[in-house]
PyMOL CGO cylinders between C-alpha atoms (Angstrom):
from pymol import cmd
from pymol.cgo import CYLINDER

trace = [
    CYLINDER, 2.22, 8.68, -17.43, 0.16, 7.61, -13.65, 0.3, 1, 1, 1, 1, 1, 1,
    CYLINDER, 0.16, 7.61, -13.65, -2.08, 9.48, -12.30, 0.3, 1, 1, 1, 1, 1, 1,
    CYLINDER, -2.08, 9.48, -12.30, -1.17, 10.35, -8.53, 0.3, 1, 1, 1, 1, 1, 1,
    CYLINDER, -1.17, 10.35, -8.53, -3.72, 8.90, -6.10, 0.3, 1, 1, 1, 1, 1, 1,
    CYLINDER, -3.72, 8.90, -6.10, -3.65, 11.67, -3.52, 0.3, 1, 1, 1, 1, 1, 1,
    CYLINDER, -3.65, 11.67, -3.52, -2.86, 14.95, -5.71, 0.3, 1, 1, 1, 1, 1, 1,
    CYLINDER, -2.86, 14.95, -5.71, -4.30, 14.32, -8.90, 0.3, 1, 1, 1, 1, 1, 1,
    CYLINDER, -4.30, 14.32, -8.90, -1.41, 15.23, -10.80, 0.3, 1, 1, 1, 1, 1, 1,
    CYLINDER, -1.41, 15.23, -10.80, 0.39, 12.89, -13.58, 0.3, 1, 1, 1, 1, 1, 1,
    CYLINDER, 0.39, 12.89, -13.58, 4.00, 11.68, -12.64, 0.3, 1, 1, 1, 1, 1, 1,
    CYLINDER, 4.00, 11.68, -12.64, 5.92, 9.36, -15.26, 0.3, 1, 1, 1, 1, 1, 1,
    CYLINDER, 5.92, 9.36, -15.26, 6.75, 6.96, -12.22, 0.3, 1, 1, 1, 1, 1, 1,
    CYLINDER, 6.75, 6.96, -12.22, 3.46, 5.10, -10.63, 0.3, 1, 1, 1, 1, 1, 1,
    CYLINDER, 3.46, 5.10, -10.63, 2.61, 5.54, -6.58, 0.3, 1, 1, 1, 1, 1, 1,
    CYLINDER, 2.61, 5.54, -6.58, 3.69, 3.41, -4.26, 0.3, 1, 1, 1, 1, 1, 1,
    CYLINDER, 3.69, 3.41, -4.26, 0.91, 3.37, -1.64, 0.3, 1, 1, 1, 1, 1, 1,
    CYLINDER, 0.91, 3.37, -1.64, 0.72, 1.65, 1.65, 0.3, 1, 1, 1, 1, 1, 1,
    CYLINDER, 0.72, 1.65, 1.65, -2.67, -0.02, 2.90, 0.3, 1, 1, 1, 1, 1, 1,
    CYLINDER, -2.67, -0.02, 2.90, -2.29, -0.50, 6.56, 0.3, 1, 1, 1, 1, 1, 1,
    CYLINDER, -2.29, -0.50, 6.56, -4.93, -2.90, 7.90, 0.3, 1, 1, 1, 1, 1, 1,
    CYLINDER, -4.93, -2.90, 7.90, -5.05, -4.19, 4.14, 0.3, 1, 1, 1, 1, 1, 1,
    CYLINDER, -5.05, -4.19, 4.14, -6.70, -7.87, 5.16, 0.3, 1, 1, 1, 1, 1, 1,
    CYLINDER, -6.70, -7.87, 5.16, -10.26, -6.93, 5.46, 0.3, 1, 1, 1, 1, 1, 1,
    CYLINDER, -10.26, -6.93, 5.46, -12.83, -7.05, 2.72, 0.3, 1, 1, 1, 1, 1, 1,
    CYLINDER, -12.83, -7.05, 2.72, -12.30, -3.04, 2.29, 0.3, 1, 1, 1, 1, 1, 1,
    CYLINDER, -12.30, -3.04, 2.29, -8.92, -3.25, 2.03, 0.3, 1, 1, 1, 1, 1, 1,
    CYLINDER, -8.92, -3.25, 2.03, -8.72, -5.64, -1.16, 0.3, 1, 1, 1, 1, 1, 1,
    CYLINDER, -8.72, -5.64, -1.16, -11.09, -3.56, -2.51, 0.3, 1, 1, 1, 1, 1, 1,
    CYLINDER, -11.09, -3.56, -2.51, -8.99, -0.36, -2.27, 0.3, 1, 1, 1, 1, 1, 1,
    CYLINDER, -8.99, -0.36, -2.27, -5.92, -2.69, -3.01, 0.3, 1, 1, 1, 1, 1, 1,
    CYLINDER, -5.92, -2.69, -3.01, -7.92, -3.69, -6.45, 0.3, 1, 1, 1, 1, 1, 1,
    CYLINDER, -7.92, -3.69, -6.45, -8.57, -0.02, -7.78, 0.3, 1, 1, 1, 1, 1, 1,
    CYLINDER, -8.57, -0.02, -7.78, -5.33, 1.02, -6.78, 0.3, 1, 1, 1, 1, 1, 1,
    CYLINDER, -5.33, 1.02, -6.78, -3.56, -1.75, -8.71, 0.3, 1, 1, 1, 1, 1, 1,
    CYLINDER, -3.56, -1.75, -8.71, -6.18, -1.38, -11.64, 0.3, 1, 1, 1, 1, 1, 1,
    CYLINDER, -6.18, -1.38, -11.64, -5.19, 2.02, -11.82, 0.3, 1, 1, 1, 1, 1, 1,
    CYLINDER, -5.19, 2.02, -11.82, -1.45, 1.52, -12.39, 0.3, 1, 1, 1, 1, 1, 1,
    CYLINDER, -1.45, 1.52, -12.39, -0.01, 1.89, -8.38, 0.3, 1, 1, 1, 1, 1, 1,
    CYLINDER, -0.01, 1.89, -8.38, 2.60, -0.13, -6.67, 0.3, 1, 1, 1, 1, 1, 1,
    CYLINDER, 2.60, -0.13, -6.67, 0.97, -1.71, -3.42, 0.3, 1, 1, 1, 1, 1, 1,
    CYLINDER, 0.97, -1.71, -3.42, 2.34, -2.78, -0.14, 0.3, 1, 1, 1, 1, 1, 1,
    CYLINDER, 2.34, -2.78, -0.14, -0.31, -4.30, 1.44, 0.3, 1, 1, 1, 1, 1, 1,
    CYLINDER, -0.31, -4.30, 1.44, 0.19, -4.56, 5.63, 0.3, 1, 1, 1, 1, 1, 1,
    CYLINDER, 0.19, -4.56, 5.63, -1.90, -6.63, 8.06, 0.3, 1, 1, 1, 1, 1, 1,
    CYLINDER, -1.90, -6.63, 8.06, -1.49, -8.38, 11.36, 0.3, 1, 1, 1, 1, 1, 1,
    CYLINDER, -1.49, -8.38, 11.36, -1.56, -11.81, 9.83, 0.3, 1, 1, 1, 1, 1, 1,
    CYLINDER, -1.56, -11.81, 9.83, 0.52, -13.19, 7.15, 0.3, 1, 1, 1, 1, 1, 1,
    CYLINDER, 0.52, -13.19, 7.15, -1.71, -15.87, 6.10, 0.3, 1, 1, 1, 1, 1, 1,
    CYLINDER, -1.71, -15.87, 6.10, -4.59, -13.20, 5.36, 0.3, 1, 1, 1, 1, 1, 1,
    CYLINDER, -4.59, -13.20, 5.36, -2.09, -10.85, 3.08, 0.3, 1, 1, 1, 1, 1, 1,
    CYLINDER, -2.09, -10.85, 3.08, -0.72, -13.98, 1.43, 0.3, 1, 1, 1, 1, 1, 1,
    CYLINDER, -0.72, -13.98, 1.43, -4.12, -14.84, 0.22, 0.3, 1, 1, 1, 1, 1, 1,
    CYLINDER, -4.12, -14.84, 0.22, -4.15, -11.15, -0.95, 0.3, 1, 1, 1, 1, 1, 1,
    CYLINDER, -4.15, -11.15, -0.95, -1.32, -11.95, -3.39, 0.3, 1, 1, 1, 1, 1, 1,
    CYLINDER, -1.32, -11.95, -3.39, -3.73, -14.02, -5.89, 0.3, 1, 1, 1, 1, 1, 1,
    CYLINDER, -3.73, -14.02, -5.89, -3.90, -12.68, -9.19, 0.3, 1, 1, 1, 1, 1, 1,
    CYLINDER, -3.90, -12.68, -9.19, -1.13, -9.60, -8.57, 0.3, 1, 1, 1, 1, 1, 1,
    CYLINDER, -1.13, -9.60, -8.57, 1.92, -9.81, -10.01, 0.3, 1, 1, 1, 1, 1, 1,
    CYLINDER, 1.92, -9.81, -10.01, 5.38, -9.16, -7.69, 0.3, 1, 1, 1, 1, 1, 1,
    CYLINDER, 5.38, -9.16, -7.69, 6.02, -6.31, -9.49, 0.3, 1, 1, 1, 1, 1, 1,
    CYLINDER, 6.02, -6.31, -9.49, 2.15, -5.06, -8.30, 0.3, 1, 1, 1, 1, 1, 1,
    CYLINDER, 2.15, -5.06, -8.30, 1.46, -5.80, -4.51, 0.3, 1, 1, 1, 1, 1, 1,
    CYLINDER, 1.46, -5.80, -4.51, 3.88, -6.76, -2.12, 0.3, 1, 1, 1, 1, 1, 1,
    CYLINDER, 3.88, -6.76, -2.12, 2.79, -8.21, 1.07, 0.3, 1, 1, 1, 1, 1, 1,
    CYLINDER, 2.79, -8.21, 1.07, 4.41, -7.49, 4.98, 0.3, 1, 1, 1, 1, 1, 1,
    CYLINDER, 4.41, -7.49, 4.98, 2.78, -8.71, 8.44, 0.3, 1, 1, 1, 1, 1, 1,
    CYLINDER, 2.78, -8.71, 8.44, 3.54, -6.05, 10.77, 0.3, 1, 1, 1, 1, 1, 1,
    CYLINDER, 3.54, -6.05, 10.77, 1.11, -4.36, 13.62, 0.3, 1, 1, 1, 1, 1, 1,
    CYLINDER, 1.11, -4.36, 13.62, 1.24, -0.22, 12.27, 0.3, 1, 1, 1, 1, 1, 1,
    CYLINDER, 1.24, -0.22, 12.27, 0.75, 0.78, 15.57, 0.3, 1, 1, 1, 1, 1, 1,
    CYLINDER, 0.75, 0.78, 15.57, 4.60, -0.01, 16.43, 0.3, 1, 1, 1, 1, 1, 1,
    CYLINDER, 4.60, -0.01, 16.43, 6.45, 2.68, 15.20, 0.3, 1, 1, 1, 1, 1, 1,
    CYLINDER, 6.45, 2.68, 15.20, 9.61, 0.31, 14.47, 0.3, 1, 1, 1, 1, 1, 1,
    CYLINDER, 9.61, 0.31, 14.47, 7.82, -1.93, 12.66, 0.3, 1, 1, 1, 1, 1, 1,
    CYLINDER, 7.82, -1.93, 12.66, 6.28, 0.90, 10.50, 0.3, 1, 1, 1, 1, 1, 1,
    CYLINDER, 6.28, 0.90, 10.50, 9.84, 2.12, 9.95, 0.3, 1, 1, 1, 1, 1, 1,
    CYLINDER, 9.84, 2.12, 9.95, 10.74, -1.35, 8.72, 0.3, 1, 1, 1, 1, 1, 1,
    CYLINDER, 10.74, -1.35, 8.72, 7.92, -1.76, 6.15, 0.3, 1, 1, 1, 1, 1, 1,
    CYLINDER, 7.92, -1.76, 6.15, 7.98, 1.78, 4.72, 0.3, 1, 1, 1, 1, 1, 1,
    CYLINDER, 7.98, 1.78, 4.72, 12.01, 0.60, 4.21, 0.3, 1, 1, 1, 1, 1, 1,
    CYLINDER, 12.01, 0.60, 4.21, 11.28, -2.48, 2.67, 0.3, 1, 1, 1, 1, 1, 1,
    CYLINDER, 11.28, -2.48, 2.67, 8.95, -1.04, 0.69, 0.3, 1, 1, 1, 1, 1, 1,
    CYLINDER, 8.95, -1.04, 0.69, 10.83, 1.38, -0.69, 0.3, 1, 1, 1, 1, 1, 1,
    CYLINDER, 10.83, 1.38, -0.69, 13.77, -1.19, -1.23, 0.3, 1, 1, 1, 1, 1, 1,
    CYLINDER, 13.77, -1.19, -1.23, 11.19, -2.95, -3.15, 0.3, 1, 1, 1, 1, 1, 1,
    CYLINDER, 11.19, -2.95, -3.15, 8.93, -0.47, -5.26, 0.3, 1, 1, 1, 1, 1, 1,
    CYLINDER, 8.93, -0.47, -5.26, 11.02, 3.46, -4.44, 0.3, 1, 1, 1, 1, 1, 1,
    CYLINDER, 11.02, 3.46, -4.44, 9.71, 6.27, -2.65, 0.3, 1, 1, 1, 1, 1, 1,
    CYLINDER, 9.71, 6.27, -2.65, 6.87, 5.37, -0.59, 0.3, 1, 1, 1, 1, 1, 1,
    CYLINDER, 6.87, 5.37, -0.59, 4.30, 8.17, -1.88, 0.3, 1, 1, 1, 1, 1, 1,
    CYLINDER, 4.30, 8.17, -1.88, 1.24, 7.22, 0.25, 0.3, 1, 1, 1, 1, 1, 1,
    CYLINDER, 1.24, 7.22, 0.25, -0.14, 5.61, 3.26, 0.3, 1, 1, 1, 1, 1, 1,
    CYLINDER, -0.14, 5.61, 3.26, -3.82, 4.40, 3.66, 0.3, 1, 1, 1, 1, 1, 1,
    CYLINDER, -3.82, 4.40, 3.66, -5.51, 3.27, 6.65, 0.3, 1, 1, 1, 1, 1, 1,
    CYLINDER, -5.51, 3.27, 6.65, -8.24, 0.73, 5.57, 0.3, 1, 1, 1, 1, 1, 1,
    CYLINDER, -8.24, 0.73, 5.57, -9.62, -0.03, 8.85, 0.3, 1, 1, 1, 1, 1, 1,
    CYLINDER, -9.62, -0.03, 8.85, -10.66, 4.03, 8.93, 0.3, 1, 1, 1, 1, 1, 1,
    CYLINDER, -10.66, 4.03, 8.93, -14.13, 4.41, 7.01, 0.3, 1, 1, 1, 1, 1, 1,
    CYLINDER, -14.13, 4.41, 7.01, -12.82, 8.41, 6.59, 0.3, 1, 1, 1, 1, 1, 1,
    CYLINDER, -12.82, 8.41, 6.59, -9.90, 6.56, 4.75, 0.3, 1, 1, 1, 1, 1, 1,
    CYLINDER, -9.90, 6.56, 4.75, -7.26, 9.34, 5.93, 0.3, 1, 1, 1, 1, 1, 1,
    CYLINDER, -7.26, 9.34, 5.93, -4.31, 9.68, 3.36, 0.3, 1, 1, 1, 1, 1, 1,
    CYLINDER, -4.31, 9.68, 3.36, -0.60, 10.72, 4.79, 0.3, 1, 1, 1, 1, 1, 1,
    CYLINDER, -0.60, 10.72, 4.79, 0.81, 11.90, 2.08, 0.3, 1, 1, 1, 1, 1, 1,
    CYLINDER, 0.81, 11.90, 2.08, 4.44, 11.61, 2.30, 0.3, 1, 1, 1, 1, 1, 1,
    CYLINDER, 4.44, 11.61, 2.30, 7.31, 14.66, 1.24, 0.3, 1, 1, 1, 1, 1, 1,
    CYLINDER, 7.31, 14.66, 1.24, 9.06, 13.66, -1.94, 0.3, 1, 1, 1, 1, 1, 1,
]
cmd.load_cgo(trace, "trace")
């Protein structure tokens, strides 16, 4: 069983968390914590090179990187579609650039 990052409940499958603006130090730390806690993580940023570096040390079953502009609704939808294809339903979206760490909890 895995602990649900946003709700505090236990589920039989790990959460799938999208981390927007993940290609900075705080984003890398968030990803490290999420993976350590058993979640599947999709990292998003505007620069593929920075995201590719973030993948080092993680398995393909743990972390996926997608270069996208999350402020563009079409790119965000495509990001979520690709994340779902790879890991299953996206449960949470975090924005690493926002220091208050808002979470968008998605309906099941």
